[in-house]
C-alpha positions in Angstrom: 85.5 87.8 89.1 86.2 89.7 92.2 83.1 91.3 93.8 82.3 93.6 96.7 79.1 94.9 98.2 78.7 98.7 97.9 76.1 101.2 98.9 75.0 104.1 96.6 75.6 107.5 98.1 74.3 109.5 95.2 73.5 108.9 91.5 73.0 111.2 88.6 73.4 111.0 84.8 74.4 107.3 84.8 77.2 107.8 87.3 76.8 106.5 90.9 79.0 107.4 93.9 79.4 104.3 95.9 81.2 103.2 99.1 81.9 99.7 100.5 79.3 98.3 102.9 81.4 95.6 104.6 84.5 96.1 106.6 87.7 94.5 105.2 88.6 91.0 106.3 91.2 92.5 108.5 89.8 93.4 111.9 87.1 90.8 111.8 89.0 87.9 113.2 89.3 86.7 116.8 92.9 87.8 117.3 92.4 91.4 116.2 93.4 92.8 119.6 96.9 91.4 119.3 97.3 91.8 115.5 99.3 94.7 114.2 97.6 94.4 110.8 94.1 94.9 112.2 95.3 98.3 113.5 96.1 99.3 110.0 92.7 98.0 108.9 90.9 100.2 111.4 92.9 103.2 110.3 92.3 102.8 106.6 88.6 101.7 107.0 87.6 105.0 108.5 89.3 107.0 105.7 87.5 105.3 102.8 86.5 107.5 99.9 83.5 107.1 97.7 84.3 106.1 94.1 82.4 107.0 90.9 81.2 104.1 88.7 79.2 104.1 85.6 75.8 102.6 86.3 73.1 102.2 83.7 70.6 100.9 86.2 68.1 103.2 87.9 69.6 103.5 91.4 69.0 105.8 94.3 70.9 106.8 97.4 70.9 103.9 99.9 70.6 101.1 97.3 72.9 98.1 97.8 74.8 96.9 94.7 77.5 94.4 93.8 80.7 95.9 92.3 82.6 93.4 90.1 86.1 93.5 88.7 87.7 90.9 86.5 90.9 89.2 87.6 92.6 90.3 84.3 91.8 93.9 85.0 93.2 93.6 88.5 96.4 92.1 87.1 96.7 94.8 84.5 96.2 97.5 87.2 98.8 95.9 89.4 101.4 95.6 86.6 100.8 99.2 85.6 101.0 100.6 89.2 103.8 98.4 90.5 105.7 96.5 87.8 106.2 99.4 85.3 107.8 101.8 87.9 110.0 99.1 89.4 111.3 97.9 86.0 112.0 101.5 84.9 113.8 102.2 88.2 116.1 99.2 87.6 116.7 100.3 84.0 117.4 103.8 85.0 119.8 102.7 87.7 121.6 100.4 85.3 121.9 103.1 82.6 123.3 105.9 84.7 125.7 103.6 86.6 127.0 102.2 83.3 128.0 105.8 82.3 130.5 105.7 85.1 128.5 107.7 87.6 128.7 105.1 90.3 126.3 104.7 93.2 125.1 108.3 93.0 124.2 107.8 89.3 122.4 104.6 90.1 120.3 106.3 92.8 119.5 109.2 90.5 118.7 106.8 87.6 116.5 104.6 89.8 114.6 107.6 91.1 114.1 109.0 87.6 113.0 105.6 86.3 110.6 105.2 89.1 109.0 108.7 88.6 108.9 108.0 84.8 107.0 104.8 85.5 104.4 106.6 87.5 104.1 109.3 84.9 103.6 106.8 82.1 101.0 104.9 84.2 99.2 108.1 84.8 99.2 109.4 81.2 98.1 106.0 79.9 94.5 106.8 81.2 93.8 103.1 81.5 91.1 102.4 84.2 89.9 98.9 85.2 86.4 98.2 84.1 84.1 98.0 87.1 80.7 96.3 86.6 77.8 97.3 88.8 75.0 94.9 89.4 71.9 95.1 91.6 72.2 93.1 94.8 69.9 90.0 94.3 70.2 88.9 97.9 67.9 91.8 99.1 64.3 90.8 99.2 64.7 87.2 97.8 63.2 84.4 99.8 63.5 80.8 98.5 
């Protein structure tokens, strides 16, 4: 299970708008001043968007929660977003080049397959299941 701490921005009718509370691992290390990747982390971290998650718990703005995602759902999402368009691009390139259209046909077929993969991923309406749990670390003292 992959988990991340989030903060509730707003909640209504069983839907909570949440945003991450921790910065990404990138930018937190000692060598961030000389690392090109940490620059990307700084850029993307300031442009985070809140996401909507279904939450049956009674939450209010400012509450800290734990957002969980199973590894299987992450794998399915990755395959749908990356593998399907890539495979369809290869199939499209192979099909059009086999019709004797040469390199131009291969490029057009690859682009068409790639776009078709994204369209199929979009119309599938599959969304990973995110599970929200209250943050048990707040207020607990052993």
